[in-house]
Backbone as XML, in Angstrom:
<?xml version="1.0"?>
<chain id="A" units="angstrom">
  <residue number="1" name="MET">
    <atom name="N" x="106.597" y="124.444" z="115.274"/>
    <atom name="CA" x="105.143" y="124.460" z="115.251"/>
    <atom name="C" x="104.661" y="125.894" z="115.370"/>
  </residue>
  <residue number="2" name="PRO">
    <atom name="N" x="103.528" y="126.219" z="114.750"/>
    <atom name="CA" x="102.996" y="127.576" z="114.847"/>
    <atom name="C" x="102.490" y="127.874" z="116.256"/>
  </residue>
  <residue number="3" name="MET">
    <atom name="N" x="102.416" y="129.166" z="116.576"/>
    <atom name="CA" x="101.888" y="129.597" z="117.876"/>
    <atom name="C" x="100.725" y="130.540" z="117.639"/>
  </residue>
  <residue number="4" name="ASN">
    <atom name="N" x="99.795" y="130.576" z="118.597"/>
    <atom name="CA" x="98.687" y="131.515" z="118.493"/>
    <atom name="C" x="99.043" y="132.796" z="119.228"/>
  </residue>
  <residue number="5" name="SER">
    <atom name="N" x="98.107" y="133.728" z="119.351"/>
    <atom name="CA" x="98.379" y="135.042" z="119.933"/>
    <atom name="C" x="98.742" y="134.977" z="121.413"/>
  </residue>
  <residue number="6" name="THR">
    <atom name="N" x="98.433" y="133.891" z="122.087"/>
    <atom name="CA" x="98.795" y="133.750" z="123.498"/>
    <atom name="C" x="100.043" y="132.884" z="123.664"/>
  </residue>
  <residue number="7" name="ASN">
    <atom name="N" x="100.811" y="132.758" z="122.580"/>
    <atom name="CA" x="102.051" y="131.980" z="122.563"/>
    <atom name="C" x="101.855" y="130.515" z="122.932"/>
  </residue>
  <residue number="8" name="THR">
    <atom name="N" x="100.689" y="129.987" z="122.604"/>
    <atom name="CA" x="100.418" y="128.573" z="122.782"/>
    <atom name="C" x="100.737" y="127.864" z="121.471"/>
  </residue>
  <residue number="9" name="ILE">
    <atom name="N" x="101.436" y="126.769" z="121.582"/>
    <atom name="CA" x="101.798" y="126.018" z="120.374"/>
    <atom name="C" x="100.552" y="125.392" z="119.770"/>
  </residue>
  <residue number="10" name="ILE">
    <atom name="N" x="100.393" y="125.603" z="118.470"/>
    <atom name="CA" x="99.292" y="125.000" z="117.716"/>
    <atom name="C" x="99.889" y="123.868" z="116.883"/>
  </residue>
  <residue number="11" name="PRO">
    <atom name="N" x="99.406" y="122.655" z="117.067"/>
    <atom name="CA" x="99.978" y="121.552" z="116.278"/>
    <atom name="C" x="99.663" y="121.715" z="114.795"/>
  </residue>
  <residue number="12" name="HIS">
    <atom name="N" x="100.591" y="121.255" z="113.977"/>
    <atom name="CA" x="100.353" y="121.258" z="112.532"/>
    <atom name="C" x="99.156" y="120.360" z="112.225"/>
  </residue>
  <residue number="13" name="LYS">
    <atom name="N" x="98.396" y="120.739" z="111.215"/>
    <atom name="CA" x="97.287" y="119.913" z="110.743"/>
    <atom name="C" x="97.836" y="118.797" z="109.869"/>
  </residue>
  <residue number="14" name="ALA">
    <atom name="N" x="97.208" y="117.662" z="109.973"/>
    <atom name="CA" x="97.538" y="116.525" z="109.122"/>
    <atom name="C" x="96.251" y="116.027" z="108.480"/>
  </residue>
  <residue number="15" name="TYR">
    <atom name="N" x="96.382" y="115.576" z="107.257"/>
    <atom name="CA" x="95.259" y="115.034" z="106.498"/>
    <atom name="C" x="95.671" y="113.674" z="105.984"/>
  </residue>
  <residue number="16" name="SER">
    <atom name="N" x="94.757" y="112.752" z="106.067"/>
    <atom name="CA" x="95.037" y="111.399" z="105.624"/>
    <atom name="C" x="94.472" y="111.213" z="104.217"/>
  </residue>
  <residue number="17" name="TYR">
    <atom name="N" x="95.300" y="110.673" z="103.343"/>
    <atom name="CA" x="94.828" y="110.295" z="102.014"/>
    <atom name="C" x="94.828" y="108.778" z="101.950"/>
  </residue>
  <residue number="18" name="LEU">
    <atom name="N" x="93.642" y="108.215" z="101.840"/>
    <atom name="CA" x="93.474" y="106.768" z="101.755"/>
    <atom name="C" x="93.057" y="106.404" z="100.338"/>
  </residue>
  <residue number="19" name="ARG">
    <atom name="N" x="93.683" y="105.367" z="99.800"/>
    <atom name="CA" x="93.286" y="104.917" z="98.470"/>
    <atom name="C" x="93.547" y="103.437" z="98.347"/>
  </residue>
  <residue number="20" name="PHE">
    <atom name="N" x="92.603" y="102.772" z="97.727"/>
    <atom name="CA" x="92.833" y="101.423" z="97.238"/>
    <atom name="C" x="92.083" y="101.284" z="95.934"/>
  </residue>
  <residue number="21" name="SER">
    <atom name="N" x="92.489" y="100.298" z="95.140"/>
    <atom name="CA" x="92.098" y="100.258" z="93.729"/>
    <atom name="C" x="90.735" y="99.686" z="93.419"/>
  </residue>
  <residue number="22" name="THR">
    <atom name="N" x="90.284" y="98.719" z="94.189"/>
    <atom name="CA" x="89.041" y="98.048" z="93.810"/>
    <atom name="C" x="88.033" y="98.085" z="94.954"/>
  </residue>
  <residue number="23" name="PRO">
    <atom name="N" x="86.751" y="98.134" z="94.621"/>
    <atom name="CA" x="85.728" y="98.114" z="95.668"/>
    <atom name="C" x="85.806" y="96.873" z="96.562"/>
  </residue>
  <residue number="24" name="GLU">
    <atom name="N" x="86.293" y="95.763" z="96.006"/>
    <atom name="CA" x="86.410" y="94.538" z="96.787"/>
    <atom name="C" x="87.357" y="94.708" z="97.968"/>
  </residue>
  <residue number="25" name="GLN">
    <atom name="N" x="88.339" y="95.593" z="97.825"/>
    <atom name="CA" x="89.299" y="95.811" z="98.897"/>
    <atom name="C" x="88.663" y="96.469" z="100.123"/>
  </residue>
  <residue number="26" name="LEU">
    <atom name="N" x="87.484" y="97.050" z="99.947"/>
    <atom name="CA" x="86.777" y="97.625" z="101.087"/>
    <atom name="C" x="86.412" y="96.530" z="102.086"/>
  </residue>
  <residue number="27" name="ARG">
    <atom name="N" x="86.203" y="95.322" z="101.592"/>
    <atom name="CA" x="85.882" y="94.195" z="102.475"/>
    <atom name="C" x="87.111" y="93.659" z="103.191"/>
  </residue>
  <residue number="28" name="GLY">
    <atom name="N" x="88.293" y="94.054" z="102.733"/>
    <atom name="CA" x="89.541" y="93.600" z="103.348"/>
    <atom name="C" x="89.994" y="94.533" z="104.454"/>
  </residue>
  <residue number="29" name="ASP">
    <atom name="N" x="91.290" y="94.663" z="104.599"/>
    <atom name="CA" x="91.880" y="95.391" z="105.714"/>
    <atom name="C" x="92.448" y="96.761" z="105.329"/>
  </residue>
  <residue number="30" name="SER">
    <atom name="N" x="92.387" y="97.141" z="104.050"/>
    <atom name="CA" x="93.035" y="98.370" z="103.596"/>
    <atom name="C" x="92.550" y="99.618" z="104.327"/>
  </residue>
  <residue number="31" name="LEU">
    <atom name="N" x="91.258" y="99.775" z="104.440"/>
    <atom name="CA" x="90.714" y="100.985" z="105.073"/>
    <atom name="C" x="91.150" y="101.079" z="106.529"/>
  </residue>
  <residue number="32" name="ARG">
    <atom name="N" x="90.982" y="100.006" z="107.279"/>
    <atom name="CA" x="91.361" y="100.024" z="108.697"/>
    <atom name="C" x="92.856" y="100.244" z="108.857"/>
  </residue>
  <residue number="33" name="ARG">
    <atom name="N" x="93.643" y="99.530" z="108.063"/>
    <atom name="CA" x="95.095" y="99.624" z="108.166"/>
    <atom name="C" x="95.590" y="101.042" z="107.887"/>
  </residue>
  <residue number="34" name="GLN">
    <atom name="N" x="95.124" y="101.635" z="106.788"/>
    <atom name="CA" x="95.573" y="102.976" z="106.430"/>
    <atom name="C" x="95.100" y="104.015" z="107.449"/>
  </residue>
  <residue number="35" name="THR">
    <atom name="N" x="93.874" y="103.862" z="107.938"/>
    <atom name="CA" x="93.338" y="104.791" z="108.934"/>
    <atom name="C" x="94.139" y="104.711" z="110.228"/>
  </residue>
  <residue number="36" name="THR">
    <atom name="N" x="94.404" y="103.503" z="110.683"/>
    <atom name="CA" x="95.158" y="103.307" z="111.925"/>
    <atom name="C" x="96.575" y="103.859" z="111.802"/>
  </residue>
  <residue number="37" name="MET">
    <atom name="N" x="97.206" y="103.614" z="110.680"/>
    <atom name="CA" x="98.570" y="104.121" z="110.479"/>
    <atom name="C" x="98.605" y="105.641" z="110.574"/>
  </residue>
  <residue number="38" name="ALA">
    <atom name="N" x="97.631" y="106.310" z="109.964"/>
    <atom name="CA" x="97.584" y="107.778" z="110.004"/>
    <atom name="C" x="97.332" y="108.273" z="111.426"/>
  </residue>
  <residue number="39" name="GLN">
    <atom name="N" x="96.401" y="107.652" z="112.123"/>
    <atom name="CA" x="96.092" y="108.058" z="113.495"/>
    <atom name="C" x="97.310" y="107.889" z="114.401"/>
  </residue>
  <residue number="40" name="GLU">
    <atom name="N" x="97.987" y="106.773" z="114.290"/>
    <atom name="CA" x="99.148" y="106.511" z="115.137"/>
    <atom name="C" x="100.301" y="107.458" z="114.827"/>
  </residue>
  <residue number="41" name="TYR">
    <atom name="N" x="100.539" y="107.735" z="113.546"/>
    <atom name="CA" x="101.616" y="108.659" z="113.181"/>
    <atom name="C" x="101.326" y="110.052" z="113.726"/>
  </residue>
  <residue number="42" name="ALA">
    <atom name="N" x="100.098" y="110.512" z="113.532"/>
    <atom name="CA" x="99.734" y="111.845" z="114.017"/>
    <atom name="C" x="99.905" y="111.938" z="115.531"/>
  </residue>
  <residue number="43" name="ALA">
    <atom name="N" x="99.469" y="110.943" z="116.249"/>
    <atom name="CA" x="99.587" y="110.946" z="117.709"/>
    <atom name="C" x="101.057" y="110.951" z="118.141"/>
  </residue>
  <residue number="44" name="ARG">
    <atom name="N" x="101.888" y="110.135" z="117.513"/>
    <atom name="CA" x="103.316" y="110.058" z="117.870"/>
    <atom name="C" x="104.066" y="111.347" z="117.568"/>
  </residue>
  <residue number="45" name="ASN">
    <atom name="N" x="103.592" y="112.095" z="116.570"/>
    <atom name="CA" x="104.330" y="113.262" z="116.105"/>
    <atom name="C" x="103.660" y="114.588" z="116.435"/>
  </residue>
  <residue number="46" name="GLY">
    <atom name="N" x="102.669" y="114.560" z="117.310"/>
    <atom name="CA" x="102.037" y="115.792" z="117.764"/>
    <atom name="C" x="101.289" y="116.548" z="116.685"/>
  </residue>
  <residue number="47" name="LEU">
    <atom name="N" x="100.716" y="115.824" z="115.742"/>
    <atom name="CA" x="99.954" y="116.453" z="114.660"/>
    <atom name="C" x="98.467" y="116.380" z="114.970"/>
  </residue>
  <residue number="48" name="ASP">
    <atom name="N" x="97.730" y="117.368" z="114.503"/>
    <atom name="CA" x="96.274" y="117.397" z="114.658"/>
    <atom name="C" x="95.662" y="116.780" z="113.402"/>
  </residue>
  <residue number="49" name="LEU">
    <atom name="N" x="95.280" y="115.513" z="113.483"/>
    <atom name="CA" x="94.718" y="114.803" z="112.326"/>
    <atom name="C" x="93.284" y="115.243" z="112.111"/>
  </residue>
  <residue number="50" name="ASP">
    <atom name="N" x="93.027" y="115.881" z="110.993"/>
    <atom name="CA" x="91.683" y="116.352" z="110.659"/>
    <atom name="C" x="90.838" y="115.162" z="110.233"/>
  </residue>
  <residue number="51" name="THR">
    <atom name="N" x="89.737" y="114.952" z="110.922"/>
    <atom name="CA" x="88.852" y="113.832" z="110.588"/>
    <atom name="C" x="87.581" y="114.297" z="109.895"/>
  </residue>
  <residue number="52" name="GLU">
    <atom name="N" x="87.443" y="115.608" z="109.700"/>
    <atom name="CA" x="86.257" y="116.128" z="109.010"/>
    <atom name="C" x="86.517" y="116.372" z="107.532"/>
  </residue>
  <residue number="53" name="LEU">
    <atom name="N" x="87.682" y="116.904" z="107.216"/>
    <atom name="CA" x="88.053" y="117.141" z="105.826"/>
    <atom name="C" x="88.877" y="115.932" z="105.393"/>
  </residue>
  <residue number="54" name="THR">
    <atom name="N" x="88.216" y="114.976" z="104.738"/>
    <atom name="CA" x="88.867" y="113.712" z="104.426"/>
    <atom name="C" x="89.088" y="113.554" z="102.928"/>
  </residue>
  <residue number="55" name="PHE">
    <atom name="N" x="90.071" y="112.755" z="102.620"/>
    <atom name="CA" x="90.465" y="112.539" z="101.233"/>
    <atom name="C" x="90.653" y="111.040" z="101.030"/>
  </residue>
  <residue number="56" name="HIS">
    <atom name="N" x="89.572" y="110.387" z="100.625"/>
    <atom name="CA" x="89.571" y="108.936" z="100.458"/>
    <atom name="C" x="89.133" y="108.585" z="99.042"/>
  </residue>
  <residue number="57" name="ASP">
    <atom name="N" x="89.986" y="107.919" z="98.318"/>
    <atom name="CA" x="89.651" y="107.375" z="97.005"/>
    <atom name="C" x="89.516" y="105.868" z="97.174"/>
  </residue>
  <residue number="58" name="LEU">
    <atom name="N" x="88.318" y="105.451" z="97.542"/>
    <atom name="CA" x="88.066" y="104.041" z="97.823"/>
    <atom name="C" x="87.579" y="103.360" z="96.556"/>
  </residue>
  <residue number="59" name="GLY">
    <atom name="N" x="88.365" y="102.421" z="96.076"/>
    <atom name="CA" x="88.026" y="101.740" z="94.835"/>
    <atom name="C" x="88.404" y="102.546" z="93.608"/>
  </residue>
  <residue number="60" name="VAL">
    <atom name="N" x="89.409" y="103.422" z="93.733"/>
    <atom name="CA" x="89.852" y="104.259" z="92.615"/>
    <atom name="C" x="91.302" y="103.907" z="92.299"/>
  </residue>
  <residue number="61" name="SER">
    <atom name="N" x="91.533" y="103.452" z="91.094"/>
    <atom name="CA" x="92.886" y="103.106" z="90.682"/>
    <atom name="C" x="93.706" y="104.363" z="90.456"/>
  </residue>
  <residue number="62" name="ALA">
    <atom name="N" x="94.988" y="104.287" z="90.760"/>
    <atom name="CA" x="95.907" y="105.392" z="90.476"/>
    <atom name="C" x="96.752" y="105.083" z="89.245"/>
  </residue>
  <residue number="63" name="PHE">
    <atom name="N" x="96.434" y="103.957" z="88.578"/>
    <atom name="CA" x="97.233" y="103.502" z="87.448"/>
    <atom name="C" x="97.233" y="104.513" z="86.305"/>
  </residue>
  <residue number="64" name="LYS">
    <atom name="N" x="96.089" y="105.145" z="86.040"/>
    <atom name="CA" x="96.005" y="106.137" z="84.969"/>
    <atom name="C" x="95.976" y="107.567" z="85.502"/>
  </residue>
  <residue number="65" name="GLY">
    <atom name="N" x="96.114" y="107.714" z="86.816"/>
    <atom name="CA" x="96.171" y="109.048" z="87.407"/>
    <atom name="C" x="94.827" y="109.700" z="87.652"/>
  </residue>
  <residue number="66" name="LEU">
    <atom name="N" x="93.739" y="108.931" z="87.562"/>
    <atom name="CA" x="92.414" y="109.527" z="87.754"/>
    <atom name="C" x="92.230" y="110.091" z="89.158"/>
  </residue>
  <residue number="67" name="ASN">
    <atom name="N" x="92.866" y="109.477" z="90.143"/>
    <atom name="CA" x="92.745" y="109.989" z="91.504"/>
    <atom name="C" x="93.332" y="111.398" z="91.622"/>
  </residue>
  <residue number="68" name="ALA">
    <atom name="N" x="94.397" y="111.666" z="90.879"/>
    <atom name="CA" x="95.042" y="112.981" z="90.929"/>
    <atom name="C" x="94.362" y="113.997" z="90.019"/>
  </residue>
  <residue number="69" name="GLU">
    <atom name="N" x="93.604" y="113.513" z="89.033"/>
    <atom name="CA" x="92.936" y="114.413" z="88.097"/>
    <atom name="C" x="91.511" y="114.748" z="88.511"/>
  </residue>
  <residue number="70" name="SER">
    <atom name="N" x="90.779" y="113.750" z="89.013"/>
    <atom name="CA" x="89.368" y="114.005" z="89.319"/>
    <atom name="C" x="88.899" y="113.350" z="90.612"/>
  </residue>
  <residue number="71" name="GLY">
    <atom name="N" x="89.793" y="112.673" z="91.308"/>
    <atom name="CA" x="89.419" y="112.010" z="92.554"/>
    <atom name="C" x="89.639" y="112.905" z="93.762"/>
  </residue>
  <residue number="72" name="ARG">
    <atom name="N" x="89.664" y="112.278" z="94.916"/>
    <atom name="CA" x="89.831" y="113.026" z="96.170"/>
    <atom name="C" x="91.240" y="113.597" z="96.308"/>
  </residue>
  <residue number="73" name="LEU">
    <atom name="N" x="92.227" y="113.020" z="95.646"/>
    <atom name="CA" x="93.554" y="113.626" z="95.660"/>
    <atom name="C" x="93.515" y="114.950" z="94.906"/>
  </residue>
  <residue number="74" name="ALA">
    <atom name="N" x="92.758" y="115.002" z="93.817"/>
    <atom name="CA" x="92.573" y="116.273" z="93.102"/>
    <atom name="C" x="91.870" y="117.287" z="94.003"/>
  </residue>
  <residue number="75" name="TYR">
    <atom name="N" x="90.905" y="116.817" z="94.783"/>
    <atom name="CA" x="90.203" y="117.692" z="95.720"/>
    <atom name="C" x="91.162" y="118.200" z="96.791"/>
  </residue>
  <residue number="76" name="PHE">
    <atom name="N" x="92.074" y="117.356" z="97.252"/>
    <atom name="CA" x="93.077" y="117.808" z="98.225"/>
    <atom name="C" x="93.903" y="118.938" z="97.633"/>
  </residue>
  <residue number="77" name="LYS">
    <atom name="N" x="94.381" y="118.742" z="96.408"/>
    <atom name="CA" x="95.202" y="119.779" z="95.765"/>
    <atom name="C" x="94.406" y="121.077" z="95.618"/>
  </residue>
  <residue number="78" name="GLU">
    <atom name="N" x="93.128" y="120.966" z="95.293"/>
    <atom name="CA" x="92.267" y="122.151" z="95.189"/>
    <atom name="C" x="92.071" y="122.799" z="96.562"/>
  </residue>
  <residue number="79" name="ALA">
    <atom name="N" x="91.901" y="121.984" z="97.605"/>
    <atom name="CA" x="91.730" y="122.508" z="98.963"/>
    <atom name="C" x="92.956" y="123.302" z="99.404"/>
  </residue>
  <residue number="80" name="VAL">
    <atom name="N" x="94.129" y="122.893" z="98.955"/>
    <atom name="CA" x="95.354" y="123.642" z="99.250"/>
    <atom name="C" x="95.325" y="124.971" z="98.494"/>
  </residue>
  <residue number="81" name="GLU">
    <atom name="N" x="94.964" y="124.910" z="97.223"/>
    <atom name="CA" x="94.955" y="126.114" z="96.392"/>
    <atom name="C" x="94.001" y="127.180" z="96.906"/>
  </residue>
  <residue number="82" name="VAL">
    <atom name="N" x="92.847" y="126.768" z="97.446"/>
    <atom name="CA" x="91.859" y="127.755" z="97.912"/>
    <atom name="C" x="92.016" y="128.086" z="99.395"/>
  </residue>
  <residue number="83" name="GLY">
    <atom name="N" x="92.977" y="127.451" z="100.066"/>
    <atom name="CA" x="93.260" y="127.800" z="101.448"/>
    <atom name="C" x="92.546" y="126.990" z="102.513"/>
  </residue>
  <residue number="84" name="LEU">
    <atom name="N" x="91.768" y="125.973" z="102.129"/>
    <atom name="CA" x="91.162" y="125.102" z="103.148"/>
    <atom name="C" x="92.235" y="124.297" z="103.870"/>
  </residue>
  <residue number="85" name="VAL">
    <atom name="N" x="93.248" y="123.907" z="103.148"/>
    <atom name="CA" x="94.417" y="123.230" z="103.710"/>
    <atom name="C" x="95.567" y="124.222" z="103.605"/>
  </residue>
  <residue number="86" name="LYS">
    <atom name="N" x="96.148" y="124.522" z="104.738"/>
    <atom name="CA" x="97.187" y="125.558" z="104.813"/>
    <atom name="C" x="98.579" y="124.988" z="104.546"/>
  </residue>
  <residue number="87" name="PRO">
    <atom name="N" x="99.455" y="125.823" z="103.968"/>
    <atom name="CA" x="100.859" y="125.419" z="103.873"/>
    <atom name="C" x="101.375" y="125.089" z="105.271"/>
  </residue>
  <residue number="88" name="GLY">
    <atom name="N" x="102.269" y="124.123" z="105.347"/>
    <atom name="CA" x="102.762" y="123.654" z="106.637"/>
    <atom name="C" x="102.013" y="122.432" z="107.122"/>
  </residue>
  <residue number="89" name="SER">
    <atom name="N" x="100.920" y="122.098" z="106.435"/>
    <atom name="CA" x="100.148" y="120.910" z="106.783"/>
    <atom name="C" x="100.855" y="119.662" z="106.275"/>
  </residue>
  <residue number="90" name="TYR">
    <atom name="N" x="100.403" y="118.526" z="106.762"/>
    <atom name="CA" x="100.958" y="117.230" z="106.397"/>
    <atom name="C" x="99.910" y="116.415" z="105.662"/>
  </residue>
  <residue number="91" name="LEU">
    <atom name="N" x="100.346" y="115.689" z="104.643"/>
    <atom name="CA" x="99.510" y="114.708" z="103.966"/>
    <atom name="C" x="100.100" y="113.343" z="104.281"/>
  </residue>
  <residue number="92" name="LEU">
    <atom name="N" x="99.317" y="112.508" z="104.953"/>
    <atom name="CA" x="99.772" y="111.191" z="105.373"/>
    <atom name="C" x="99.231" y="110.139" z="104.417"/>
  </residue>
  <residue number="93" name="VAL">
    <atom name="N" x="100.143" y="109.364" z="103.832"/>
    <atom name="CA" x="99.762" y="108.305" z="102.904"/>
    <atom name="C" x="100.488" y="107.024" z="103.277"/>
  </residue>
  <residue number="94" name="GLU">
    <atom name="N" x="99.861" y="105.906" z="103.028"/>
    <atom name="CA" x="100.492" y="104.631" z="103.370"/>
    <atom name="C" x="101.816" y="104.462" z="102.629"/>
  </residue>
  <residue number="95" name="ALA">
    <atom name="N" x="101.816" y="104.753" z="101.343"/>
    <atom name="CA" x="103.004" y="104.597" z="100.501"/>
    <atom name="C" x="102.863" y="105.524" z="99.301"/>
  </residue>
  <residue number="96" name="LEU">
    <atom name="N" x="103.970" y="105.800" z="98.647"/>
    <atom name="CA" x="103.906" y="106.701" z="97.495"/>
    <atom name="C" x="103.006" y="106.172" z="96.396"/>
  </residue>
  <residue number="97" name="ASP">
    <atom name="N" x="102.868" y="104.855" z="96.284"/>
    <atom name="CA" x="102.010" y="104.327" z="95.219"/>
    <atom name="C" x="100.532" y="104.593" z="95.486"/>
  </residue>
  <residue number="98" name="ARG">
    <atom name="N" x="100.184" y="105.087" z="96.665"/>
    <atom name="CA" x="98.807" y="105.518" z="96.918"/>
    <atom name="C" x="98.528" y="106.818" z="96.175"/>
  </residue>
  <residue number="99" name="LEU">
    <atom name="N" x="99.562" y="107.640" z="96.007"/>
    <atom name="CA" x="99.393" y="108.900" z="95.270"/>
    <atom name="C" x="99.342" y="108.666" z="93.774"/>
  </residue>
  <residue number="100" name="SER">
    <atom name="N" x="100.182" y="107.772" z="93.292"/>
    <atom name="CA" x="100.262" y="107.580" z="91.845"/>
    <atom name="C" x="100.887" y="106.240" z="91.506"/>
  </residue>
  <residue number="101" name="ARG">
    <atom name="N" x="100.368" y="105.658" z="90.446"/>
    <atom name="CA" x="100.983" y="104.468" z="89.852"/>
    <atom name="C" x="101.345" y="104.767" z="88.400"/>
  </residue>
  <residue number="102" name="LEU">
    <atom name="N" x="101.509" y="106.040" z="88.111"/>
    <atom name="CA" x="101.937" y="106.462" z="86.787"/>
    <atom name="C" x="103.423" y="106.154" z="86.612"/>
  </residue>
  <residue number="103" name="THR">
    <atom name="N" x="103.966" y="106.480" z="85.460"/>
    <atom name="CA" x="105.403" y="106.320" z="85.260"/>
    <atom name="C" x="106.132" y="107.138" z="86.330"/>
  </residue>
  <residue number="104" name="PRO">
    <atom name="N" x="107.365" y="106.773" z="86.671"/>
    <atom name="CA" x="108.066" y="107.489" z="87.737"/>
    <atom name="C" x="108.124" y="109.010" z="87.538"/>
  </residue>
  <residue number="105" name="LEU">
    <atom name="N" x="108.355" y="109.477" z="86.330"/>
    <atom name="CA" x="108.444" y="110.910" z="86.092"/>
    <atom name="C" x="107.096" y="111.603" z="86.335"/>
  </residue>
  <residue number="106" name="LYS">
    <atom name="N" x="106.014" y="110.983" z="85.870"/>
    <atom name="CA" x="104.690" y="111.566" z="86.088"/>
    <atom name="C" x="104.287" y="111.486" z="87.561"/>
  </residue>
  <residue number="107" name="ALA">
    <atom name="N" x="104.656" y="110.399" z="88.214"/>
    <atom name="CA" x="104.373" y="110.277" z="89.644"/>
    <atom name="C" x="105.124" y="111.343" z="90.431"/>
  </residue>
  <residue number="108" name="LEU">
    <atom name="N" x="106.347" y="111.624" z="90.021"/>
    <atom name="CA" x="107.138" y="112.667" z="90.662"/>
    <atom name="C" x="106.460" y="114.028" z="90.498"/>
  </residue>
  <residue number="109" name="GLN">
    <atom name="N" x="105.835" y="114.261" z="89.355"/>
    <atom name="CA" x="105.114" y="115.516" z="89.134"/>
    <atom name="C" x="103.930" y="115.653" z="90.088"/>
  </residue>
  <residue number="110" name="VAL">
    <atom name="N" x="103.222" y="114.555" z="90.347"/>
    <atom name="CA" x="102.105" y="114.584" z="91.302"/>
    <atom name="C" x="102.638" y="114.949" z="92.679"/>
  </residue>
  <residue number="111" name="LEU">
    <atom name="N" x="103.692" y="114.254" z="93.109"/>
    <atom name="CA" x="104.283" y="114.510" z="94.419"/>
    <atom name="C" x="104.836" y="115.929" z="94.512"/>
  </residue>
  <residue number="112" name="SER">
    <atom name="N" x="105.619" y="116.342" z="93.532"/>
    <atom name="CA" x="106.237" y="117.670" z="93.608"/>
    <atom name="C" x="105.188" y="118.778" z="93.558"/>
  </residue>
  <residue number="113" name="GLY">
    <atom name="N" x="104.090" y="118.554" z="92.845"/>
    <atom name="CA" x="103.024" y="119.552" z="92.824"/>
    <atom name="C" x="102.433" y="119.796" z="94.198"/>
  </residue>
  <residue number="114" name="ILE">
    <atom name="N" x="102.334" y="118.747" z="94.993"/>
    <atom name="CA" x="101.832" y="118.872" z="96.365"/>
    <atom name="C" x="102.879" y="119.551" z="97.240"/>
  </residue>
  <residue number="115" name="LEU">
    <atom name="N" x="104.121" y="119.125" z="97.117"/>
    <atom name="CA" x="105.194" y="119.684" z="97.936"/>
    <atom name="C" x="105.408" y="121.168" z="97.660"/>
  </residue>
  <residue number="116" name="GLU">
    <atom name="N" x="105.280" y="121.574" z="96.406"/>
    <atom name="CA" x="105.479" y="122.980" z="96.040"/>
    <atom name="C" x="104.444" y="123.904" z="96.675"/>
  </residue>
  <residue number="117" name="GLN">
    <atom name="N" x="103.339" y="123.332" z="97.130"/>
    <atom name="CA" x="102.303" y="124.124" z="97.795"/>
    <atom name="C" x="102.583" y="124.265" z="99.294"/>
  </residue>
  <residue number="118" name="GLY">
    <atom name="N" x="103.735" y="123.777" z="99.745"/>
    <atom name="CA" x="104.098" y="123.902" z="101.150"/>
    <atom name="C" x="103.573" y="122.783" z="102.027"/>
  </residue>
  <residue number="119" name="ILE">
    <atom name="N" x="103.174" y="121.688" z="101.410"/>
    <atom name="CA" x="102.658" y="120.533" z="102.131"/>
    <atom name="C" x="103.783" y="119.517" z="102.314"/>
  </residue>
  <residue number="120" name="THR">
    <atom name="N" x="103.860" y="118.916" z="103.491"/>
    <atom name="CA" x="104.793" y="117.838" z="103.766"/>
    <atom name="C" x="104.056" y="116.522" z="103.555"/>
  </residue>
  <residue number="121" name="VAL">
    <atom name="N" x="104.642" y="115.627" z="102.796"/>
    <atom name="CA" x="104.054" y="114.316" z="102.553"/>
    <atom name="C" x="104.843" y="113.288" z="103.355"/>
  </residue>
  <residue number="122" name="VAL">
    <atom name="N" x="104.130" y="112.447" z="104.100"/>
    <atom name="CA" x="104.757" y="111.387" z="104.882"/>
    <atom name="C" x="104.238" y="110.049" z="104.380"/>
  </residue>
  <residue number="123" name="THR">
    <atom name="N" x="105.167" y="109.146" z="104.077"/>
    <atom name="CA" x="104.777" y="107.777" z="103.740"/>
    <atom name="C" x="104.857" y="106.955" z="105.020"/>
  </residue>
  <residue number="124" name="LEU">
    <atom name="N" x="103.721" y="106.434" z="105.407"/>
    <atom name="CA" x="103.588" y="105.780" z="106.700"/>
    <atom name="C" x="104.233" y="104.402" z="106.756"/>
  </residue>
  <residue number="125" name="ASN">
    <atom name="N" x="104.343" y="103.739" z="105.616"/>
    <atom name="CA" x="104.926" y="102.393" z="105.621"/>
    <atom name="C" x="106.414" y="102.408" z="105.942"/>
  </residue>
  <residue number="126" name="ASP">
    <atom name="N" x="107.097" y="103.517" z="105.621"/>
    <atom name="CA" x="108.533" y="103.585" z="105.891"/>
    <atom name="C" x="108.938" y="104.809" z="106.703"/>
  </residue>
  <residue number="127" name="GLY">
    <atom name="N" x="107.974" y="105.675" z="107.052"/>
    <atom name="CA" x="108.247" y="106.842" z="107.888"/>
    <atom name="C" x="109.022" y="107.948" z="107.195"/>
  </residue>
  <residue number="128" name="LYS">
    <atom name="N" x="109.104" y="107.910" z="105.876"/>
    <atom name="CA" x="109.847" y="108.961" z="105.161"/>
    <atom name="C" x="109.016" y="110.226" z="105.058"/>
  </residue>
  <residue number="129" name="THR">
    <atom name="N" x="109.707" y="111.353" z="105.152"/>
    <atom name="CA" x="109.082" y="112.665" z="105.065"/>
    <atom name="C" x="109.615" y="113.362" z="103.829"/>
  </residue>
  <residue number="130" name="TYR">
    <atom name="N" x="108.694" y="113.851" z="103.005"/>
    <atom name="CA" x="109.053" y="114.538" z="101.773"/>
    <atom name="C" x="108.621" y="115.994" z="101.856"/>
  </residue>
  <residue number="131" name="THR">
    <atom name="N" x="109.543" y="116.882" z="101.566"/>
    <atom name="CA" x="109.244" y="118.317" z="101.503"/>
    <atom name="C" x="109.847" y="118.853" z="100.205"/>
  </residue>
  <residue number="132" name="ALA">
    <atom name="N" x="109.489" y="120.072" z="99.858"/>
    <atom name="CA" x="110.059" y="120.689" z="98.674"/>
    <atom name="C" x="111.575" y="120.837" z="98.843"/>
  </residue>
  <residue number="133" name="GLU">
    <atom name="N" x="112.023" y="121.003" z="100.072"/>
    <atom name="CA" x="113.447" y="121.192" z="100.330"/>
    <atom name="C" x="114.254" y="119.900" z="100.227"/>
  </residue>
  <residue number="134" name="ASN">
    <atom name="N" x="113.675" y="118.773" z="100.613"/>
    <atom name="CA" x="114.481" y="117.542" z="100.623"/>
    <atom name="C" x="114.224" y="116.622" z="99.436"/>
  </residue>
  <residue number="135" name="LEU">
    <atom name="N" x="113.290" y="116.991" z="98.565"/>
    <atom name="CA" x="113.051" y="116.150" z="97.398"/>
    <atom name="C" x="114.186" y="116.377" z="96.439"/>
  </residue>
</chain>
């Protein structure tokens, strides 16, 4: 973990990416479930979950990749590029299919593009951690 000038440990920042495909799912349990999973993971792992800079594609399908091209996932990638989200941060997602439902090769490009920016991606449903080094 990083340290500040007084040698105090600063927890890594974590950002939650929430996505579900249809507006009707907002009436279900998806939002609460994904939010709770991110909060619990961050607490268990000593991460500082940012609740102000949020990335939610509610009612946005990932089937054609629109979330990664023009949705909040695209905004996350831009936030990394301009320095709002720092390398070493974590992106918490329920499952890899929240990032993309494209063909496996194209989905891998979405994931690897995030990892190459120094971001760690965690899938909360299975606890797997993806980095540029272990992909």
